[in-house]
N, C-alpha and C positions, 0 to 999 in steps of 0.2 A: 504494500500500500504506500502511495506517495505521501510525503510529509505535508502536513497542513501548512498553508502559507497565509500569514496574517500581517496586516499593515495597520498601525495605530498612530494617529496624529496626536501631537502633544503628549508623547509617550515617555518623556524623560523622568517625570515625577508624578506624584499624586495618583489620581484615578487611572490615568493612562499607563503609568508604570506598573500599577498593580494588575491591570488587565493584560499587558504585555507579558508580565512575569507568569501570570496564570496559564497563558497559552504556551509559554516556554516550558513550564512544568509538565504540560501534556505532550511535549515532544514536537511542538510546532516550530517552524522557522519564522522569525518575527523581524519586521522592520519597523522602526519608530522614526518619527520626525519631530524636531523641536529646535528652539533657538539655542539652547544650551545642551552640552553633552550630558548623558546620564551618568550617575555615580555608581551604577550597577552594570553588570556584564551579561552578555548572552544574546543581545539583539543587535542587528545591523542598525546603525544610526545615520540619519540624513539631517544635516543642519539646514533649517529652514525657518523663516519668519512667516507664520501662517497668516499674519495680517497683510501680507503682500501677495497679490494674485499670482504673479509669476513664480514666487517661491512655492506656493501651494501646488500649482500645476506641475512644476518641475520636480518637486519632492515625490508626488504621486507617480510621475513617469519613471523616476529613478527606482522607486519601490517596485514597480512593475518589472523593470529590467533586472533587478536583483532577484526577485522571487520567481519570475517567469509567468506566474499567474497568481491571482490573489483570491483566496477562499473566504477570508473574513476581513472586512474593512470596518475599523472603529473610528468614526469621526468624533474625536475627543478634544481637539484643539479648542481652547476657550480662554476667555479673559473676563474678570469680574471687577467692576468699579462701581461702588454704590453711589447713590445720589438721586435726587428728584429731577424729573425732566426739566423743570423750569430753572433749576439751580446748577445743573451739571456744567462742567467746563466745556468750552468749545472743542469740538472734534471727538468727544466721548462717544456720541452716537455712531459716528463713522467707524471708530475703532471697535466698538462692540459688534457692529454688523459685519465688519471685515473678518474678525477672528472667529466669532461664534457661528456665523452663518455662511459668509462667502467662501471661507476655506472648505467647509463641508460640501458646498455646491460645486466648487471647482475640482475638488478631489474626487467626488462621486462621478463627475463627468469624464474623468480619466479612467477610473477603475470599473465602474458598473457596466459599460458596454461589453467588456470582455467577460464579465460574469454572465451576462445575458447570452453571449455566444456559447459559453461552456454549460449553460443551462443549470447553473448552481452558484451559490455564494450567499453570504449573509452580511448585511450592512447594519451596523449599530450606530445610532446617533445618541451621543451623551447630551441629552437635553437637561431639564431641571424641573423641580417642582414649580419654578417660576414660569415654566412653559404653559401652565394652566391656571396659575394663581397670580394675580397682580399684587405687587407690594409697593407701598408708598415710597420706599427708599430704593426700589429696584430699578427705576428709571430705564435707561437704554438697555441694560442687561436683560430685564424682563421682556422688553420688546424683541430683542434678538433671540431669546430663547423661545418665545412664541413663534417666531419666524422659523427657527430650526425645526420645531415640531411640525410646522406646516410643510417644510421641505421633506421631512421624513414621511409624512402622509402621502405626498405626491409621489415620492419614490416607491412607496409601497404599491400604489395603484399602477405605476409604470412597470414594475418588476414582477408582479405576482404571476403573470402568464409565462414567465421565462425561468421559473425555478429559483428565483433569487428572493430571499427573505429579507425583510426590513423590520428592525425593532427599534423603537424609541424608548430609551431609559430615562426616567424622570426622578432623580434622587432629591431628597431634602438635603439638609446640612450634612456634608461629608467632611471628615477631619483632614483638611488639606491646608496648604499655605494661605488660601484665601481667607481663612479664619484666624490667621496668626495674630496674637495679641488680644484675642477675645477672652474675657475672664469667665470661662465656662468649663466645666469638667469634661473630660473625654467622653464620659458616659452619655452626654447630650448629642453626640455626633455619630453618624454612620461610619464605621471603619472602611477604608478604601478596599480592603480585602473582600468585604461583603458585596461591593459593587462588581468587583472582578468575578466573584463566584456567581453572581446573578447573570452576568453576560455569558459566562461559560455554560451555565445551566440552560439558558435560552438557546444557545447554539446546539446543545446536545439533543434537543427535540428532533423527531424524525422530519424528513423533508416535506412531509404531508401537513405539518403544523407550523404555525408561527405565532409568537407573542408580539402583537403589534405595538402595544404600549404597556409600560410597567412603571408603577409608582412605588418608590421605596422611601420610607420616612424613618427618622429616629423613633424609637419606641415611645418616647415621651412627647412626640409631636414636633411640629416645626418650631424653629427658633425665631 
């Protein structure tokens, strides 16, 4: 049996790193892209700023070249900057849309056509609980995550007749650098390993089934 081929954007740390490591543990060949090099080993690394269209496209093309084909695409590249719409700094909206939405759009346009041709594949979009719930301090981040969920829904409709599954994961607060400095115990956050295991379990379903959308929250609720 050929080795599973996986590409994870924003995979150097946090949720992306946990997902990449979970697939590595299962024996997959994994490529990650990120601005900074990972501090862990095992995956091929492509340096890319996912906020730049050409970087996102070229990184996906390089991943295709390294892997030959991609069985699992994880659109995880993301950026979080809190603030109200009317109070955010100039260009925050553009930055949120570029990293959180456009990178997934351009990456999918490179990878998914080959998945359709091979009549198999699984695309995971790391959305957010903010994809369905508006937060007063969520500003452009919430808008972008709503848009990413919309992208995932469209991909699902476009891919379902080609054997390609699409899953949108919507986590609540996950213990990553985005929450650095917050005076809350670890118990209030979802461990990154739980998100990685969720992705893995979704992938393990038969090709006849797909989890389209999945919400995962801290046991005590949203923060």
